[in-house]
C-alpha positions as CSV (number, residue, x, y, z in Angstrom):
1,M,45.9,0.8,28.6
2,T,47.7,3.9,29.7
3,L,45.6,7.4,28.3
4,A,48.3,7.4,25.4
5,Q,46.8,4.3,24.3
6,Y,43.8,5.3,24.0
7,K,44.3,8.3,22.6
8,N,46.2,6.5,19.7
9,A,42.9,3.6,19.7
10,I,40.2,6.5,19.2
11,E,42.6,8.4,16.4
12,Q,43.1,4.9,14.9
13,S,39.6,4.3,14.6
14,N,37.8,7.4,14.6
15,I,38.0,10.7,12.0
16,V,39.4,13.1,14.9
17,S,40.1,16.5,14.6
18,K,40.2,19.7,17.0
19,T,39.9,23.5,16.6
20,D,40.7,26.7,18.2
21,I,37.1,28.8,20.1
22,N,37.2,30.6,16.5
23,G,36.6,26.9,14.9
24,I,40.4,27.1,13.2
25,I,41.4,23.8,12.9
26,T,44.6,23.3,14.9
27,F,44.9,19.7,14.6
28,A,43.9,16.8,11.9
29,N,44.3,13.3,12.4
30,D,45.2,11.0,9.2
31,E,41.5,9.4,8.5
32,F,40.7,13.3,8.8
33,C,43.2,14.0,5.9
34,K,42.6,10.9,3.9
35,I,38.9,11.0,3.9
36,F,38.4,14.6,3.3
37,E,41.6,14.9,0.6
38,Y,43.3,17.5,1.9
39,S,46.6,17.2,3.1
40,R,47.5,18.5,6.7
41,E,49.3,21.7,5.8
42,E,46.0,22.1,3.6
43,L,44.2,22.2,6.7
44,I,45.6,23.6,10.0
45,G,45.0,27.3,10.2
46,K,42.1,27.1,8.2
47,N,38.6,27.0,9.5
48,H,36.5,24.4,10.0
49,N,33.6,25.6,7.5
50,I,36.5,24.0,4.6
51,V,34.5,20.9,4.8
52,R,31.1,22.1,5.1
53,H,28.5,21.2,2.2
54,P,26.6,23.9,0.2
55,D,23.5,21.9,0.5
56,V,23.1,21.8,4.9
57,P,21.3,25.0,6.0
58,K,22.8,27.4,8.0
59,E,20.3,26.8,10.7
60,V,22.0,24.0,11.5
61,F,25.6,25.2,12.0
62,K,23.9,28.1,14.1
63,S,22.6,24.7,16.6
64,L,26.4,23.0,16.7
65,W,27.6,26.8,17.7
66,D,24.7,27.1,19.9
67,T,25.1,23.8,21.8
68,I,29.0,23.7,22.0
69,L,29.6,27.7,23.2
70,A,27.0,26.7,26.2
71,K,29.7,24.1,27.0
72,K,27.4,20.6,25.8
73,T,28.2,18.0,23.7
74,Y,26.7,18.5,20.2
75,K,25.8,15.3,17.7
76,S,24.1,14.6,14.8
77,M,24.9,12.5,11.3
78,V,26.1,15.6,8.6
79,K,26.6,16.2,5.5
80,N,29.9,17.1,4.4
81,L,32.4,17.7,1.4
82,S,35.6,16.1,0.9
83,K,38.1,18.7,-1.0
84,Y,37.5,17.1,-4.4
85,G,33.8,17.2,-4.3
86,K,32.9,14.4,-2.6
87,T,29.9,14.5,-0.6
88,L,30.4,12.9,3.0
89,Y,27.9,11.6,5.9
90,V,29.3,11.2,8.8
91,N,27.8,10.7,12.7
92,T,29.7,13.3,14.3
93,T,30.0,14.5,17.9
94,V,31.9,17.8,19.2
95,I,32.9,18.4,22.4
96,P,33.9,21.4,24.3
97,I,37.5,21.3,26.5
98,L,37.0,23.3,29.6
99,N,40.4,24.3,31.0
100,K,40.7,24.7,34.9
101,N,38.3,27.6,35.0
102,G,35.7,26.2,33.6
103,D,36.5,28.2,30.1
104,I,36.4,27.0,26.8
105,E,39.5,26.1,25.4
106,E,39.2,24.1,22.2
107,F,37.0,21.8,21.0
108,I,37.9,17.9,19.8
109,A,34.9,16.6,17.0
110,I,35.4,12.9,16.4
111,R,33.6,11.1,13.6
112,Y,32.6,8.0,11.7
113,D,31.9,7.5,8.1
114,V,28.4,6.5,7.7
115,T,27.9,7.5,3.6
116,K,28.1,3.9,2.8
117,S,24.9,3.2,4.6
118,I,24.1,6.5,3.7
119,E,23.5,5.9,0.3
120,L,22.2,2.3,0.1
121,A,19.5,3.6,2.3
122,R,18.6,5.9,-0.5
123,Q,19.2,3.2,-3.4
124,M,16.6,1.2,-1.5
125,Q,13.9,3.8,-1.3
126,E,14.9,4.6,-4.9
127,K,14.3,0.9,-5.6
128,D,10.8,1.2,-3.4
129,R,9.8,4.7,-5.6
130,F,10.2,3.1,-8.7
131,L,8.5,-0.4,-8.4
132,F,6.0,1.6,-6.7
133,Q,6.3,3.8,-9.9
134,Q,6.0,0.9,-12.1
135,S,2.5,-0.5,-10.6
136,R,1.1,3.0,-10.9
137,L,1.8,3.2,-14.7
138,A,0.2,-0.5,-15.4
139,A,-2.9,0.8,-13.2
140,M,-2.6,4.1,-15.4
141,G,-2.5,2.1,-18.9
142,E,-5.2,-0.3,-17.9
143,M,-7.4,2.1,-16.5
144,I,-6.8,4.2,-20.4
145,G,-7.7,1.3,-21.8
146,N,-10.9,0.7,-19.6
147,I,-11.6,4.3,-20.8
148,A,-11.0,4.4,-24.2
149,H,-13.2,1.2,-25.2
150,Q,-16.1,3.0,-23.0
151,W,-15.4,6.1,-25.4
152,R,-15.6,4.5,-28.2
153,Q,-19.1,3.5,-28.7
154,P,-20.6,6.4,-27.4
155,L,-18.2,8.3,-30.3
156,N,-19.5,6.2,-33.1
157,E,-23.3,6.8,-32.1
158,L,-23.2,10.4,-31.8
159,G,-21.0,10.3,-35.2
160,I,-24.6,8.9,-36.6
161,T,-26.7,10.8,-34.4
162,I,-24.9,14.0,-36.0
163,Y,-25.4,12.6,-39.6
164,Q,-29.2,11.4,-39.4
165,M,-29.6,15.6,-38.3
166,K,-27.6,16.6,-41.1
167,K,-30.2,14.5,-43.2
168,N,-33.4,15.3,-41.4
169,S,-33.0,18.3,-39.3
170,F,-32.6,21.6,-40.8
171,S,-34.5,24.4,-42.7
172,D,-32.9,25.7,-45.8
173,E,-32.2,28.8,-44.3
174,K,-30.1,27.8,-42.0
175,K,-28.3,25.0,-44.2
176,D,-25.2,26.9,-44.3
177,E,-24.8,27.4,-40.5
178,F,-26.1,23.5,-40.2
179,L,-22.9,22.2,-42.1
180,Q,-20.5,24.3,-40.5
181,S,-20.9,23.1,-37.4
182,Y,-21.8,19.6,-38.5
183,E,-18.2,19.7,-39.6
184,H,-16.8,21.3,-36.9
185,S,-18.7,18.2,-35.2
186,K,-16.8,15.7,-37.5
187,D,-13.3,17.5,-36.9
188,V,-13.4,16.9,-33.0
189,I,-15.2,13.1,-33.0
190,K,-12.2,12.5,-35.5
191,K,-9.8,14.5,-33.3
192,M,-11.5,12.5,-29.6
193,S,-10.9,9.2,-31.5
194,G,-7.4,9.6,-32.5
195,T,-6.6,11.2,-28.7
196,I,-8.3,7.5,-27.7
197,E,-6.1,5.6,-29.9
198,D,-3.0,7.3,-29.0
199,F,-3.7,7.1,-25.0
200,R,-4.4,3.1,-26.0
201,N,-0.7,3.5,-27.2
202,F,1.4,5.9,-24.6
203,F,2.9,3.1,-23.1
204,S,3.5,1.0,-26.5
205,P,7.3,0.3,-27.1
206,N,6.4,0.3,-30.6
207,K,4.2,3.8,-31.9
208,Q,6.3,5.5,-33.9
209,K,7.4,9.1,-34.3
210,E,6.7,11.9,-36.7
211,K,8.3,15.3,-37.8
212,F,5.8,17.8,-37.8
213,L,5.6,21.4,-37.5
214,L,4.6,23.0,-33.7
215,K,2.5,25.6,-36.0
216,D,0.5,23.0,-37.1
217,A,0.3,21.3,-33.7
218,I,-1.2,24.5,-32.4
219,D,-3.2,25.7,-34.6
220,E,-4.9,22.9,-34.9
221,L,-5.7,22.7,-31.3
222,L,-7.0,26.1,-31.0
223,R,-9.5,25.4,-34.0
224,M,-10.9,22.0,-32.5
225,M,-11.0,23.9,-28.8
226,Q,-13.0,26.9,-30.6
227,G,-16.0,26.2,-28.6
228,T,-14.5,25.9,-25.5
229,I,-12.4,29.4,-25.9
230,Q,-15.2,31.2,-26.9
231,R,-17.8,29.8,-24.4
232,H,-15.0,30.9,-21.3
233,A,-14.1,34.1,-22.9
234,L,-10.7,33.0,-23.1
235,H,-8.2,35.4,-25.7
236,V,-5.7,33.0,-27.1
237,E,-2.8,35.1,-28.4
238,V,-0.5,33.0,-30.0
239,Q,2.8,34.4,-31.4
240,H,5.0,31.7,-33.8
241,T,8.2,32.1,-35.3
242,E,7.9,30.2,-38.5
243,G,9.7,26.6,-40.0
244,I,9.9,25.1,-36.2
245,Y,9.6,21.0,-36.7
246,I,10.1,18.5,-33.5
247,Y,10.1,15.3,-34.1
248,G,7.6,13.3,-31.5
249,F,3.6,13.0,-31.6
250,F,1.6,15.3,-33.1
251,N,-1.3,14.2,-30.9
252,E,0.3,14.1,-27.6
253,L,1.2,17.4,-27.4
254,N,-2.0,18.2,-28.4
255,Q,-2.9,17.2,-24.8
256,V,0.0,18.9,-23.2
257,I,-1.1,22.8,-24.6
258,L,-4.7,21.2,-24.0
259,N,-4.7,20.5,-20.7
260,L,-2.4,23.9,-20.0
261,I,-5.3,25.7,-21.2
262,N,-8.2,23.6,-19.3
263,N,-6.1,24.2,-16.0
264,S,-6.0,28.4,-16.7
265,K,-9.8,28.1,-17.7
266,D,-10.3,26.0,-14.1
267,A,-8.7,28.3,-12.3
268,F,-10.1,31.8,-13.7
269,K,-13.5,30.2,-12.9
270,Q,-12.1,29.2,-9.5
271,R,-11.2,33.0,-9.1
272,K,-13.9,34.8,-10.7
273,I,-11.2,36.5,-13.2
274,D,-12.9,38.6,-16.2
275,K,-10.3,39.3,-18.5
276,R,-8.6,36.0,-19.5
277,E,-5.7,36.3,-21.1
278,I,-3.9,33.2,-22.3
279,N,-0.5,33.7,-24.7
280,I,1.5,31.1,-26.1
281,S,4.8,31.8,-28.4
282,V,6.7,29.3,-30.2
283,D,10.5,29.9,-31.1
284,V,14.2,28.6,-30.4
285,D,16.7,28.5,-27.9
286,D,19.7,30.9,-28.4
287,D,21.9,27.5,-29.6
288,K,19.6,26.5,-32.4
289,E,19.3,23.2,-30.7
290,N,15.4,23.3,-29.4
291,A,11.8,24.8,-29.7
292,I,10.5,26.4,-27.0
293,I,7.2,26.8,-26.5
294,T,6.2,29.1,-23.4
295,Y,3.1,29.1,-22.1
296,S,1.5,31.4,-19.3
297,D,-1.9,32.8,-18.3
298,N,-3.1,36.0,-15.8
299,A,-5.0,33.6,-13.4
300,Q,-2.8,34.6,-10.6
301,G,-0.6,31.4,-10.4
302,I,0.1,28.6,-7.9
303,D,0.8,28.7,-4.7
304,E,4.4,28.5,-3.7
305,S,3.7,25.8,-1.4
306,I,3.0,23.3,-3.5
307,I,4.2,25.0,-7.1
308,D,6.8,21.8,-6.7
309,K,4.1,19.3,-6.3
310,I,2.0,19.7,-9.2
311,F,3.9,17.1,-11.5
312,D,3.3,14.4,-9.2
313,P,0.7,12.0,-9.9
314,Y,-2.8,12.4,-8.6
315,F,-2.0,16.0,-6.7
316,T,-4.8,18.3,-7.9
317,T,-5.8,21.3,-5.8
318,K,-9.7,20.4,-7.6
319,H,-12.6,18.9,-6.2
320,S,-12.2,15.1,-6.5
321,S,-15.4,15.6,-9.8
322,E,-13.5,18.1,-11.2
323,G,-10.1,16.3,-11.5
324,T,-7.7,13.6,-10.8
325,G,-4.3,14.9,-10.6
326,L,-2.7,13.4,-13.5
327,G,-3.0,15.5,-16.2
328,L,0.1,17.8,-15.9
329,Y,2.0,14.2,-14.8
330,M,0.9,12.3,-17.9
331,S,2.2,15.8,-19.6
332,E,5.6,16.4,-18.0
333,M,5.6,12.6,-19.0
334,I,4.9,13.4,-23.0
335,I,7.3,15.9,-22.7
336,Q,10.1,13.6,-21.4
337,K,9.9,10.4,-22.6
338,S,8.1,11.1,-25.5
339,M,9.8,14.4,-26.8
340,N,12.9,13.9,-25.2
341,G,11.9,17.8,-23.9
342,S,11.8,18.7,-20.2
343,I,8.6,21.0,-18.8
344,K,9.1,23.8,-15.9
345,V,6.8,25.8,-14.5
346,Y,7.3,29.5,-13.0
347,N,5.1,31.4,-11.0
348,T,4.9,35.7,-12.5
349,K,3.4,38.6,-11.6
350,V,0.1,38.2,-12.5
351,G,0.0,34.2,-13.4
352,V,1.8,31.4,-14.4
353,E,4.4,30.1,-16.9
354,F,5.7,26.5,-18.3
355,K,8.5,26.6,-20.0
356,I,8.7,23.9,-22.6
357,K,11.8,22.7,-24.5
358,I,11.8,19.8,-27.1
359,P,14.9,18.9,-29.6
360,L,14.3,20.7,-32.9
361,A,14.1,17.7,-35.9
362,K,17.2,17.0,-37.5
363,D,17.3,16.1,-41.1
364,K,17.7,12.5,-40.6
365,D,14.7,12.5,-38.8
366,V,11.5,11.6,-41.0
């Protein structure tokens, strides 16, 4: 086989381009033009970064140039971008071509398209991740069912005990104070019982949504948490825009806010913060399409190295006796799956901020 035939075979079976020492394209074969969706006229004279994908870190290209300018061959799997925005993965070999004096004259890049293989591998990973997630959800559903079963009897006994105390155990001068505590305790027990049922039904496809006022949900939760808020010296400031209705699950939304407050409480305690401030605001977005709940505290925020992991199941920074790592995971599921919304987290100068977006209830929602 002649040299010309070898050259032709390589060009027919691979994606080939050449550049000068500054990375300006001087040649592109038909396969290069086809896969990257450019005409040859659009490529010749352009810098080779015309096919660079914006996701690829600058360090990758620095490594490439350091290698080839050292007169060495560079080999890697590279993520590129076509003219019309198609992501491509190509096994790439870049070879420096030297003149008779040993100086670099040009670079030849030979590529092989492996996009289908990469996408297939990614689909398999996604499938495995989905199956793993499903198994965890099944286990979680069973766990919640067991917890609900174990809680119900003690709650019933607690209710009976409080009732007996009401009948027999207070003096006349403390009657009003006791009755106030008694009614509050009944409300808490009722709320806990309702929460158990909500979580028993969390994975049920037949649960019913309702239209409710956001202000009512948050006010009721804070009323139920009054004792906790006072014991831990939490200063909770709430700002409401009136008349904001959403369509979803009243008690499940309460669990989201409850979890955020409990996380703030633990962070305040862990970091020994005396002035403990929590702010909750309820508003609508500029398009009048979504309710926006903004929750923030001054508990010094979340380490940036883990902030993107806090919604992962079983991820927690607390001791195993203090948390399971399911609170924020369940909160995200509630907002996304039950409310068709989103929850995002950011660090502020003094603490953390959660931004919850939930579609406003429509007239048809009943």
